[in-house]
C-alpha angles and dihedrals in degrees: 000000000000120000120198113218117206086219092064101090097181091057091048091051090050090051090050088054090054092046090055090061098089091051091047091048089050092053088054095044090052095042092244093148098167091058090043090054092049093048090044092052090045089054090050092050093048090048091057092040097052091050093047094048092045091055096039095051094032093241097137106143138181088241091053094048089056098036096051098059090044089055089050091052094048093055095041097046091043089050096048094045096048097039088050091048088052089053095246103109118043117252095232090062094049090049091053093047096048095041091054092050092047092050093048094046091047091050091050092050093048091050090047093052092044097046104022088231127109110227113189107159112156116215128221089247089050093051092046090050092052092047092051089048092050090049091049092054094042094048091044091054091044094049090048091053094045103036103019093242141050113272102180111139123240094244090060090051090050091049090053091046092048096048092045091051092046091050090050090052091049091053091050090050092049089049091052090050088054089051091050095044094047093043092234 
């Protein structure tokens, strides 16, 4: 059982990021892209801030290591779904991003139930994929606010899709290695 201490500032900041999600989603639903950009940037700042504080004050916790990627997934999946619904991000890209996340989360849960251990070890490809996805959403919101439309080139969208798919395959491979090593 995870207990949230009110003295653990990084976890409180992460929770704040999660609590901003309904407001962020509403800005996207109602095409209020300036507010969406502000909330998205705020989420990015709090993401960096909570990690920095956790390391600086030695407040890294099991709860935080699970909560932080969940907060990241909330904002990315919300962004992809709603920007696709608004006709801004192509459907094929959103399908790749969400499918990868579902596959990874399912694999983590299967390994947890099989081994009674939570293994959340981000890979370099996974981190790079998330960074490119964050950049895609940020640049999309910025270009909508500056130009009135999204101006991201197709090669960038393909790069995000390819890196996302490759990171998903890497996580599957790593999961299969755990199955083999543990004799599951």
